[in-house]
C-alpha positions as a Python dict, from the first residue, in 0.01 Angstrom:
ca = {
    (1, 'M'): (0, 0, 0),
    (2, 'M'): (211, -315, -34),
    (3, 'H'): (412, -221, 277),
    (4, 'E'): (82, -204, 467),
    (5, 'N'): (1, -556, 341),
    (6, 'V'): (337, -683, 466),
    (7, 'D'): (272, -527, 808),
    (8, 'Q'): (-68, -695, 817),
    (9, 'L'): (84, -1029, 722),
    (10, 'C'): (342, -1001, 999),
    (11, 'A'): (68, -912, 1249),
    (12, 'K'): (-127, -1221, 1142),
    (13, 'L'): (190, -1427, 1169),
    (14, 'D'): (247, -1311, 1525),
    (15, 'E'): (-115, -1385, 1612),
    (16, 'E'): (-86, -1737, 1469),
    (17, 'L'): (237, -1806, 1654),
    (18, 'K'): (99, -1671, 1980),
    (19, 'K'): (-164, -1947, 1971),
    (20, 'R'): (124, -2195, 1972),
    (21, 'G'): (317, -2017, 2247),
    (22, 'L'): (597, -1903, 2016),
    (23, 'S'): (746, -1572, 1916),
    (24, 'R'): (826, -1507, 1551),
    (25, 'R'): (1198, -1536, 1627),
    (26, 'D'): (1157, -1867, 1811),
    (27, 'A'): (945, -2009, 1530),
    (28, 'L'): (1203, -1921, 1267),
    (29, 'K'): (1476, -2075, 1482),
    (30, 'L'): (1271, -2392, 1507),
    (31, 'A'): (1240, -2407, 1131),
    (32, 'G'): (1609, -2336, 1087),
    (33, 'I'): (1536, -2043, 857),
    (34, 'G'): (1866, -1865, 873),
    (35, 'T'): (1784, -1614, 599),
    (36, 'A'): (1436, -1525, 716),
    (37, 'S'): (1537, -1181, 838),
    (38, 'F'): (1535, -1039, 489),
    (39, 'M'): (1183, -1176, 434),
    (40, 'L'): (1052, -963, 718),
    (41, 'N'): (1296, -672, 699),
    (42, 'P'): (1442, -660, 349),
    (43, 'S'): (1599, -317, 398),
    (44, 'E'): (1845, -466, 649),
    (45, 'A'): (1937, -744, 408),
    (46, 'A'): (1984, -496, 126),
    (47, 'A'): (2211, -283, 342),
    (48, 'A'): (2418, -588, 428),
    (49, 'T'): (2464, -682, 62),
    (50, 'K'): (2747, -504, -119),
    (51, 'L'): (2722, -514, -497),
    (52, 'E'): (3013, -416, -714),
    (53, 'A'): (2877, -274, -1038),
    (54, 'A'): (3029, -410, -1359),
    (55, 'D'): (3140, -159, -1620),
    (56, 'V'): (2997, -333, -1925),
    (57, 'K'): (2799, -196, -2218),
    (58, 'G'): (2510, -340, -2411),
    (59, 'K'): (2142, -291, -2482),
    (60, 'I'): (1948, -550, -2282),
    (61, 'V'): (1589, -627, -2380),
    (62, 'I'): (1369, -836, -2149),
    (63, 'V'): (1051, -979, -2301),
    (64, 'G'): (807, -1046, -2019),
    (65, 'G'): (775, -855, -1692),
    (66, 'G'): (653, -1120, -1450),
    (67, 'A'): (849, -1270, -1161),
    (68, 'A'): (1148, -1367, -1376),
    (69, 'G'): (1158, -1050, -1588),
    (70, 'C'): (1119, -807, -1299),
    (71, 'S'): (1371, -988, -1075),
    (72, 'I'): (1642, -1003, -1338),
    (73, 'A'): (1585, -639, -1439),
    (74, 'S'): (1624, -531, -1076),
    (75, 'L'): (1946, -724, -1027),
    (76, 'L'): (2092, -609, -1359),
    (77, 'A'): (2022, -250, -1253),
    (78, 'K'): (2227, -313, -940),
    (79, 'K'): (2509, -507, -1104),
    (80, 'I'): (2577, -296, -1414),
    (81, 'S'): (2699, 63, -1420),
    (82, 'N'): (2469, 285, -1628),
    (83, 'P'): (2255, -6, -1750),
    (84, 'D'): (2054, 7, -2072),
    (85, 'I'): (1752, -212, -1992),
    (86, 'T'): (1416, -232, -2170),
    (87, 'I'): (1125, -442, -2040),
    (88, 'I'): (852, -526, -2291),
    (89, 'E'): (533, -617, -2104),
    (90, 'P'): (170, -530, -2189),
    (91, 'N'): (6, -630, -1858),
    (92, 'P'): (26, -350, -1594),
    (93, 'Q'): (-1, -609, -1315),
    (94, 'S'): (228, -882, -1444),
    (95, 'V'): (418, -895, -1111),
    (96, 'S'): (109, -1009, -917),
    (97, 'Y'): (168, -1304, -684),
    (98, 'Q'): (49, -1613, -871),
    (99, 'P'): (125, -1870, -595),
    (100, 'G'): (-151, -1707, -391),
    (101, 'Q'): (-419, -1817, -638),
    (102, 'T'): (-448, -2156, -466),
    (103, 'L'): (-521, -1981, -136),
    (104, 'I'): (-783, -1761, -306),
    (105, 'A'): (-958, -2071, -441),
    (106, 'A'): (-982, -2212, -87),
    (107, 'G'): (-1112, -1893, 73),
    (108, 'V'): (-792, -1824, 268),
    (109, 'W'): (-699, -1511, 70),
    (110, 'E'): (-886, -1271, -155),
    (111, 'K'): (-786, -1152, -501),
    (112, 'D'): (-666, -814, -370),
    (113, 'D'): (-413, -997, -151),
    (114, 'I'): (-205, -1097, -455),
    (115, 'M'): (-244, -803, -696),
    (116, 'A'): (38, -554, -748),
    (117, 'N'): (132, -284, -1000),
    (118, 'N'): (442, -311, -1215),
    (119, 'E'): (528, 54, -1162),
    (120, 'D'): (590, -19, -795),
    (121, 'F'): (845, -292, -868),
    (122, 'F'): (1009, -240, -1206),
    (123, 'P'): (1349, -75, -1148),
    (124, 'S'): (1359, 295, -1226),
    (125, 'E'): (1669, 239, -1439),
    (126, 'A'): (1468, 26, -1686),
    (127, 'K'): (1251, 155, -1969),
    (128, 'W'): (907, -8, -1970),
    (129, 'V'): (752, -57, -2315),
    (130, 'K'): (384, -138, -2263),
    (131, 'D'): (353, -357, -2567),
    (132, 'S'): (349, -718, -2694),
    (133, 'V'): (616, -888, -2902),
    (134, 'T'): (474, -1027, -3226),
    (135, 'E'): (795, -1177, -3366),
    (136, 'F'): (1141, -1281, -3249),
    (137, 'D'): (1416, -1228, -3508),
    (138, 'P'): (1738, -1344, -3338),
    (139, 'D'): (1931, -1353, -3667),
    (140, 'K'): (1897, -972, -3683),
    (141, 'N'): (1910, -918, -3304),
    (142, 'R'): (1565, -763, -3289),
    (143, 'V'): (1205, -819, -3184),
    (144, 'L'): (896, -680, -3353),
    (145, 'T'): (616, -542, -3141),
    (146, 'Q'): (246, -481, -3191),
    (147, 'K'): (255, -101, -3151),
    (148, 'S'): (615, 10, -3105),
    (149, 'G'): (770, -142, -3414),
    (150, 'E'): (1118, -291, -3416),
    (151, 'I'): (1333, -301, -3102),
    (152, 'G'): (1695, -405, -3134),
    (153, 'Y'): (1917, -558, -2869),
    (154, 'D'): (2265, -677, -2781),
    (155, 'I'): (2128, -915, -2518),
    (156, 'L'): (1780, -1069, -2523),
    (157, 'I'): (1622, -1226, -2214),
    (158, 'V'): (1304, -1424, -2272),
    (159, 'T'): (1081, -1440, -1963),
    (160, 'T'): (735, -1450, -2118),
    (161, 'G'): (595, -1717, -1888),
    (162, 'L'): (378, -1984, -2040),
    (163, 'Q'): (42, -2018, -2214),
    (164, 'L'): (-270, -2183, -2069),
    (165, 'N'): (-439, -2391, -2339),
    (166, 'Y'): (-793, -2447, -2209),
    (167, 'N'): (-914, -2460, -2571),
    (168, 'A'): (-706, -2775, -2629),
    (169, 'I'): (-971, -2960, -2425),
    (170, 'D'): (-1282, -3023, -2634),
    (171, 'G'): (-1581, -2831, -2497),
    (172, 'L'): (-1373, -2608, -2272),
    (173, 'S'): (-1251, -2248, -2280),
    (174, 'E'): (-1134, -1998, -2022),
    (175, 'N'): (-1482, -1840, -2029),
    (176, 'I'): (-1642, -2164, -1909),
    (177, 'I'): (-1433, -2167, -1591),
    (178, 'G'): (-1666, -2077, -1304),
    (179, 'T'): (-1975, -2237, -1461),
    (180, 'N'): (-2131, -2583, -1437),
    (181, 'G'): (-1904, -2686, -1150),
    (182, 'I'): (-1585, -2633, -1355),
    (183, 'G'): (-1305, -2447, -1176),
    (184, 'S'): (-937, -2372, -1229),
    (185, 'I'): (-681, -2189, -1016),
    (186, 'Y'): (-444, -2098, -1300),
    (187, 'F'): (-560, -1738, -1343),
    (188, 'A'): (-670, -1498, -1072),
    (189, 'D'): (-1036, -1461, -1174),
    (190, 'G'): (-1054, -1839, -1219),
    (191, 'A'): (-934, -1883, -860),
    (192, 'V'): (-1207, -1648, -735),
    (193, 'K'): (-1470, -1844, -927),
    (194, 'T'): (-1327, -2174, -804),
    (195, 'W'): (-1382, -2066, -443),
    (196, 'Q'): (-1748, -1999, -522),
    (197, 'L'): (-1780, -2342, -683),
    (198, 'M'): (-1605, -2511, -393),
    (199, 'Q'): (-1850, -2356, -148),
    (200, 'E'): (-2143, -2481, -359),
    (201, 'F'): (-1986, -2828, -375),
    (202, 'V'): (-1939, -2839, 2),
    (203, 'A'): (-2293, -2713, 62),
    (204, 'S'): (-2431, -2982, -166),
    (205, 'A'): (-2242, -3252, 26),
    (206, 'K'): (-2357, -3103, 356),
    (207, 'S'): (-2718, -3125, 240),
    (208, 'G'): (-2679, -3502, 223),
    (209, 'K'): (-2619, -3542, -150),
    (210, 'K'): (-2345, -3781, -264),
    (211, 'V'): (-2107, -3574, -478),
    (212, 'Q'): (-1807, -3634, -701),
    (213, 'G'): (-1499, -3411, -706),
    (214, 'V'): (-1259, -3464, -998),
    (215, 'F'): (-909, -3313, -1021),
    (216, 'T'): (-689, -3329, -1331),
    (217, 'H'): (-322, -3304, -1431),
    (218, 'P'): (-246, -3285, -1808),
    (219, 'N'): (9, -3450, -2035),
    (220, 'T'): (229, -3138, -2058),
    (221, 'P'): (473, -2969, -1822),
    (222, 'I'): (288, -2725, -1596),
    (223, 'K'): (377, -2441, -1362),
    (224, 'C'): (395, -2563, -1002),
    (225, 'G'): (354, -2939, -1042),
    (226, 'G'): (202, -2969, -695),
    (227, 'A'): (-85, -2723, -751),
    (228, 'P'): (-344, -2975, -880),
    (229, 'K'): (-298, -3172, -558),
    (230, 'K'): (-298, -2862, -336),
    (231, 'I'): (-650, -2765, -442),
    (232, 'M'): (-765, -3123, -386),
    (233, 'F'): (-627, -3127, -30),
    (234, 'L'): (-791, -2791, 39),
    (235, 'T'): (-1127, -2914, -93),
    (236, 'H'): (-1098, -3211, 141),
    (237, 'D'): (-1034, -2976, 433),
    (238, 'R'): (-1335, -2757, 357),
    (239, 'L'): (-1554, -3068, 342),
    (240, 'V'): (-1420, -3188, 678),
    (241, 'E'): (-1478, -2843, 825),
    (242, 'A'): (-1843, -2862, 712),
    (243, 'G'): (-1888, -3215, 847),
    (244, 'A'): (-1962, -3335, 494),
    (245, 'R'): (-1654, -3531, 391),
    (246, 'S'): (-1832, -3870, 399),
    (247, 'N'): (-2069, -3755, 125),
    (248, 'A'): (-1795, -3661, -121),
    (249, 'E'): (-1565, -3878, -329),
    (250, 'L'): (-1248, -3696, -439),
    (251, 'T'): (-1047, -3848, -722),
    (252, 'F'): (-722, -3732, -884),
    (253, 'Y'): (-675, -3809, -1254),
    (254, 'P'): (-312, -3741, -1355),
    (255, 'N'): (-171, -3821, -1696),
    (256, 'G'): (141, -3966, -1535),
    (257, 'G'): (201, -4282, -1339),
    (258, 'S'): (292, -4138, -1000),
    (259, 'M'): (212, -3856, -760),
    (260, 'F'): (551, -3688, -800),
    (261, 'G'): (874, -3739, -993),
    (262, 'V'): (1088, -3764, -679),
    (263, 'P'): (1026, -4112, -528),
    (264, 'E'): (1047, -3994, -167),
    (265, 'Y'): (791, -3722, -230),
    (266, 'H'): (568, -3960, -426),
    (267, 'E'): (549, -4187, -122),
    (268, 'A'): (491, -3894, 114),
    (269, 'I'): (200, -3763, -96),
    (270, 'L'): (53, -4111, -138),
    (271, 'T'): (56, -4150, 240),
    (272, 'Q'): (-142, -3827, 278),
    (273, 'F'): (-392, -3933, 9),
    (274, 'K'): (-456, -4263, 184),
    (275, 'A'): (-495, -4095, 523),
    (276, 'R'): (-769, -3873, 378),
    (277, 'D'): (-941, -4144, 172),
    (278, 'M'): (-869, -3954, -150),
    (279, 'K'): (-872, -4167, -468),
    (280, 'W'): (-648, -4161, -774),
    (281, 'Q'): (-644, -4299, -1128),
    (282, 'Y'): (-306, -4278, -1303),
    (283, 'K'): (-249, -4238, -1677),
    (284, 'H'): (-566, -4040, -1749),
    (285, 'N'): (-545, -3727, -1962),
    (286, 'L'): (-846, -3492, -1983),
    (287, 'I'): (-946, -3449, -2349),
    (288, 'A'): (-1307, -3328, -2334),
    (289, 'V'): (-1570, -3178, -2105),
    (290, 'D'): (-1947, -3167, -2149),
    (291, 'P'): (-2043, -2876, -1919),
    (292, 'G'): (-2418, -2931, -1955),
    (293, 'K'): (-2407, -3300, -1864),
    (294, 'K'): (-2118, -3249, -1618),
    (295, 'V'): (-1913, -3529, -1772),
    (296, 'A'): (-1534, -3527, -1819),
    (297, 'T'): (-1376, -3753, -2081),
    (298, 'F'): (-1027, -3887, -2022),
    (299, 'E'): (-790, -4068, -2254),
    (300, 'H'): (-668, -4363, -2048),
    (301, 'H'): (-340, -4510, -2168),
    (302, 'Y'): (-219, -4843, -2036),
    (303, 'L'): (-33, -5164, -2126),
    (304, 'I'): (-157, -5517, -2175),
    (305, 'K'): (46, -5836, -2180),
    (306, 'G'): (118, -5977, -2527),
    (307, 'E'): (314, -6277, -2643),
    (308, 'W'): (617, -6419, -2466),
    (309, 'D'): (950, -6311, -2618),
    (310, 'P'): (1200, -6595, -2568),
    (311, 'D'): (1498, -6379, -2667),
    (312, 'I'): (1458, -6129, -2383),
    (313, 'E'): (1256, -6369, -2167),
    (314, 'E'): (976, -6117, -2114),
    (315, 'Y'): (620, -6069, -2231),
    (316, 'E'): (564, -5807, -2495),
    (317, 'M'): (376, -5512, -2344),
    (318, 'I'): (127, -5361, -2589),
    (319, 'P'): (14, -4998, -2548),
    (320, 'Q'): (-361, -4945, -2532),
    (321, 'V'): (-578, -4634, -2528),
    (322, 'K'): (-944, -4597, -2442),
    (323, 'N'): (-1174, -4308, -2355),
    (324, 'V'): (-1327, -4300, -2008),
    (325, 'E'): (-1625, -4084, -1917),
    (326, 'V'): (-1636, -3954, -1557),
    (327, 'P'): (-1934, -3765, -1410),
    (328, 'F'): (-1856, -3477, -1175),
    (329, 'D'): (-2019, -3223, -948),
    (330, 'F'): (-1697, -3025, -908),
    (331, 'L'): (-1419, -3044, -1168),
    (332, 'H'): (-1085, -2874, -1118),
    (333, 'V'): (-907, -2839, -1451),
    (334, 'T'): (-531, -2804, -1484),
    (335, 'P'): (-508, -2704, -1852),
    (336, 'P'): (-239, -2820, -2095),
    (337, 'M'): (41, -2562, -2103),
    (338, 'S'): (300, -2455, -2357),
    (339, 'A'): (522, -2165, -2448),
    (340, 'P'): (326, -1867, -2587),
    (341, 'D'): (260, -1905, -2959),
    (342, 'V'): (497, -1618, -3045),
    (343, 'V'): (780, -1810, -2876),
    (344, 'K'): (671, -2153, -2995),
    (345, 'N'): (670, -2040, -3358),
    (346, 'S'): (1002, -1855, -3337),
    (347, 'P'): (1360, -1964, -3411),
    (348, 'L'): (1424, -1961, -3035),
    (349, 'S'): (1216, -2270, -2955),
    (350, 'W'): (1338, -2628, -2942),
    (351, 'K'): (1335, -2777, -3292),
    (352, 'K'): (1414, -3137, -3203),
    (353, 'G'): (1366, -3386, -2923),
    (354, 'S'): (1089, -3419, -2667),
    (355, 'A'): (1105, -3053, -2568),
    (356, 'A'): (977, -2949, -2911),
    (357, 'T'): (612, -3022, -2828),
    (358, 'G'): (588, -2735, -2581),
    (359, 'G'): (782, -2484, -2789),
    (360, 'W'): (1000, -2391, -2491),
    (361, 'V'): (1310, -2174, -2542),
    (362, 'E'): (1614, -2387, -2628),
    (363, 'V'): (1867, -2313, -2355),
    (364, 'E'): (2149, -2504, -2189),
    (365, 'K'): (1999, -2618, -1860),
    (366, 'E'): (2280, -2494, -1632),
    (367, 'T'): (2385, -2164, -1791),
    (368, 'L'): (2036, -2081, -1926),
    (369, 'Q'): (2208, -1949, -2239),
    (370, 'H'): (2052, -2028, -2577),
    (371, 'T'): (2227, -2317, -2749),
    (372, 'R'): (2221, -2152, -3094),
    (373, 'Y'): (2205, -1778, -3018),
    (374, 'P'): (2465, -1703, -2748),
    (375, 'N'): (2334, -1349, -2681),
    (376, 'V'): (1992, -1490, -2585),
    (377, 'F'): (1904, -1617, -2237),
    (378, 'S'): (1582, -1748, -2089),
    (379, 'L'): (1450, -1837, -1744),
    (380, 'G'): (1126, -1903, -1564),
    (381, 'D'): (833, -2099, -1702),
    (382, 'V'): (921, -2053, -2070),
    (383, 'A'): (1276, -2192, -2044),
    (384, 'G'): (1314, -2534, -2205),
    (385, 'I'): (1482, -2716, -1918),
    (386, 'P'): (1388, -3046, -1747),
    (387, 'M'): (1231, -2879, -1442),
    (388, 'G'): (1199, -2543, -1276),
    (389, 'K'): (854, -2397, -1352),
    (390, 'T'): (815, -2247, -1003),
    (391, 'G'): (884, -1911, -844),
    (392, 'G'): (1139, -2077, -615),
    (393, 'S'): (1333, -2189, -923),
    (394, 'V'): (1332, -1835, -1064),
    (395, 'R'): (1486, -1716, -738),
    (396, 'K'): (1789, -1936, -812),
    (397, 'Q'): (1791, -1881, -1189),
    (398, 'Y'): (1796, -1504, -1223),
    (399, 'T'): (2124, -1457, -1034),
    (400, 'V'): (2284, -1718, -1263),
    (401, 'V'): (2165, -1540, -1576),
    (402, 'V'): (2282, -1198, -1456),
    (403, 'Q'): (2634, -1328, -1395),
    (404, 'N'): (2642, -1505, -1731),
    (405, 'I'): (2524, -1193, -1913),
    (406, 'I'): (2804, -994, -1753),
    (407, 'D'): (3047, -1270, -1854),
    (408, 'F'): (2916, -1257, -2212),
    (409, 'L'): (2951, -879, -2231),
    (410, 'N'): (3307, -920, -2103),
    (411, 'Q'): (3365, -1177, -2380),
    (412, 'K'): (3404, -1460, -2130),
    (413, 'K'): (3243, -1802, -2102),
    (414, 'P'): (2946, -1830, -1867),
    (415, 'S'): (3076, -1893, -1516),
    (416, 'A'): (2752, -1940, -1320),
    (417, 'K'): (2543, -2257, -1321),
    (418, 'Y'): (2187, -2332, -1220),
    (419, 'G'): (2172, -2657, -1023),
    (420, 'G'): (1810, -2734, -1104),
    (421, 'Y'): (1676, -2627, -766),
    (422, 'T'): (1297, -2637, -749),
    (423, 'V'): (1070, -2592, -450),
    (424, 'C'): (700, -2659, -406),
    (425, 'P'): (527, -2586, -73),
    (426, 'L'): (263, -2858, -110),
    (427, 'I'): (-40, -2763, 98),
    (428, 'T'): (-190, -3072, 262),
    (429, 'S'): (-447, -2893, 479),
    (430, 'I'): (-542, -2549, 600),
    (431, 'G'): (-255, -2540, 846),
    (432, 'T'): (3, -2788, 711),
    (433, 'V'): (248, -2805, 421),
    (434, 'I'): (511, -3047, 292),
    (435, 'L'): (808, -2846, 164),
    (436, 'L'): (919, -3028, -152),
    (437, 'E'): (1273, -2925, -252),
    (438, 'F'): (1483, -3103, -515),
    (439, 'D'): (1725, -3046, -804),
    (440, 'W'): (1863, -3219, -1115),
    (441, 'S'): (1936, -3528, -904),
    (442, 'A'): (1559, -3581, -849),
    (443, 'K'): (1638, -3635, -483),
    (444, 'P'): (1518, -3432, -183),
    (445, 'T'): (1747, -3135, -120),
    (446, 'P'): (1606, -2981, 202),
    (447, 'S'): (1726, -2636, 302),
    (448, 'F'): (1624, -2690, 664),
    (449, 'P'): (1719, -2950, 929),
    (450, 'L'): (1379, -3124, 922),
    (451, 'D'): (1244, -3438, 752),
    (452, 'P'): (1129, -3305, 410),
    (453, 'T'): (863, -3574, 368),
    (454, 'K'): (657, -3470, 672),
    (455, 'E'): (372, -3219, 669),
    (456, 'R'): (435, -2937, 918),
    (457, 'W'): (250, -2632, 1043),
    (458, 'I'): (574, -2428, 1034),
    (459, 'W'): (576, -2457, 653),
    (460, 'W'): (218, -2327, 649),
    (461, 'I'): (350, -2022, 830),
    (462, 'L'): (622, -1992, 565),
    (463, 'K'): (374, -2035, 279),
    (464, 'V'): (100, -1801, 400),
    (465, 'Y'): (292, -1530, 586),
    (466, 'L'): (655, -1518, 470),
    (467, 'L'): (685, -1611, 104),
    (468, 'K'): (479, -1319, -29),
    (469, 'P'): (691, -1045, 133),
    (470, 'M'): (1000, -1239, 29),
    (471, 'Y'): (869, -1240, -330),
    (472, 'F'): (782, -870, -344),
    (473, 'Y'): (1064, -722, -137),
    (474, 'G'): (1329, -985, -186),
    (475, 'M'): (1309, -1138, -531),
    (476, 'L'): (1137, -867, -736),
    (477, 'K'): (1382, -613, -596),
    (478, 'G'): (1680, -831, -690),
    (479, 'R'): (1778, -888, -327),
    (480, 'A'): (1735, -1263, -294),
}
């Protein structure tokens, strides 16, 4: 079934390119995508890749079977002779394509376009335990599960993903998403409901009513930092399409003080906001929602000038906080996020420093090896590193962890390092994307010979037609 979807995607890609007078090959040349062949024909890429299996022994347990867990299991199965791999994952569709939820919420895709079954992608060499971990006990090299009891390990890989904390916002829960104009793209059914709400919002503006669209970004790390802005750009486009943009005010309320942590990308996004007459209010964190009244309450934090300090020749800046109520017709909520409670409350989480608040797994940021339990590794959203909560980051991380696990089993120091690579295809319209790539340096690190701050239709092609087959038949199969 998934192969049929890939064929359909490629047919749509060819149709889109034909409108622009390009073949698929010419378009990929234009983009400079030298590795795109494996995206469209992964069997060729797999045949061209020679893996030399390591003769190491050890029971490897992977907790979490999403993008990170499935990818690393697949590569371990290729890299280790006679591997002993167990994946603990309760959700039978944990490998489904989460980046597509934004496209569902804008009516570009449907839910079925992103859903997939684990049994089609988990490696046959791995044992799948359909269960949930209730306790991590790294001092005894074991995890406890809800139904299967104790499972021991020599190597533990934590890839649980993160937890969406809608309940941390007063008046809100996951069940409220889809009602009273409140949407959220962070789970598949929420994305479906958000598309319905967006259509109602656009229809209301088209009828002549003046409407308010409010988009939030919380005070915690989140998966895909660009997603709250993507859905805002897409809402703008649907309003323009309906001839109703002048009746809608769209405002972004991020907790932070900029559009993006990389200065060049901040300026690029700001330029696109201004061009579309989209508003923003920095340093606002959503703390409450009144669904009945359609009012969102934000905690606004700011500084005021105090007394002059003659020693440092500056005014003292005094922190202030006040609550701000904002009415809405359409509210897109990006919930606070953290590690799952079972991770957060375990010995594996950060116990000191700023990372402690999210309960992320305490790993060294380059080797992704636990700083206190050397036979424990973590990657993906749950890893406690400065950045990297994207699927593109996982694509770079899982190969590093596989090599370092083999090194550990060979009683060697970790030899592979993750450079902090993160990528976010930031949708700016239905048809254009800015490809945001960066690493630990917090500077643009483009993979292609094009200005990374410019929105381009070729990146829309990449986002909508190429990344999904790359995910399913490249990454999840341990090929890329």
